[in-house]
N, C-alpha and C positions, 0 to 999 in steps of 0.2 A: 463867218456867221453861227451862232451857237445855235443849239438843235435843243428844242426842250419836247418832252412828252407830255401828254395829257392823261391824267389818271383822274377818274371820277366814276361815279356809280349810274350802273347799267342796271343791273339785275333788280328787280321788282319796281322798275318806271316803264310807260308805255315806250315802244321802241321811239316816235316822233319825239317826247320829251327828252330822253336822253341824246339824241340825233342831235336837234336842236341846242341844246346846253354843250355839248362838243365841239359842234359848228361855231357856237358864238366865241367860245375862249380859242379856237384855232384864229378865227376874225381876228380879236382883239391880242394875241400874242404877235401873228404877223404884222399886226400893227406896229408893234414894240419893236421889231426887226426878226424875230426870230426866226427860223424853220423849224416847222412842227411836226410833231409825227402823232398825228389822231388817229387811234386805234380803230375807232368807230368806220373810217374809211378802210380799212382794211379787210381781205378777204373772209373772216369768220364774222366777222360783224356784217358786212355786204352782202353777204349770202347765208341765210338763216340755214340754209341745207348743210352749207361746211360744217357749220358751228353745232349743228345735230349728231355730224358724222366725228368732229374732232373733240369734242364735250367740253367742256365749262375746265378740265384741270389743266388739258394739251392745248386749249386756249387762251388760258393764263398763261403758261410757259411761254407759248406764240409773244405775247403781249412783251412778257418782261425780256426775249431776246431783241423787240425791237426796241423796248427803252436802253439795251445796253450799248446802242448808239447815238445816248442823248448826252448832251451833256447840263441838265437840266430836267427836274420833273415838276408840271406844273398840275395840283390836287385842286380839282373842283370843289367849291365849297358845298359840305353832305358826304364828303368823299369817305369820312369815319363811318358813314352807315355803311359803305359796300366792303365786305370780306376780300372782295381781288381787289379794291382800291391799297386796303391795308396790307396785302401782301404786296404789291407793287411799291408802297411808301417803305416799305421792312427792304424790299429787295434793293431800291435804289438807293439807303444808306450804306447798307454793305457794298454796296458797287460804286459807291462813292461818286453820286450821281446827285448832286445836291435840289433843293427847293430854290426857287428863284429866289431872287433878294426880297426880302419882306415889304420894302418900297414899291416894287413892282407888282406886286403878288395882291398887295392889298387895294392897286389901280385895278386890275384886271376882274380881284371879284368885284369891288363897289360896280365897277361898269356890268359885270354878268347879272347881280342882282338888280339892277335896274332894268337891263333889260329884260327882265322875265317878271318884273312886276310890273309891268305896263300892258 
């Protein structure tokens, strides 16, 4: 089973908004048969006190470490507005962690857009 890391905008969004985006992306990826790494379910994101202790840079390094165990990266639409997602995208490229195939990615993007437009 292929493993996918979810990357997307967190900074500047309300907690409930980014958690919903990542959760829906995880649900859709699992429905496609992928094993999913959702960074919003990891300790620095689940426990705000830990994030404050670790800080942005160390949390980003932790996320990249999580991504290193994955085969693919899925970038939630709007990822380009996030400095962290841009860094993850660049790291994924250099670590040979490839984006999902366009056909699969487009299908998930459309379902995400539909879910959040309702």
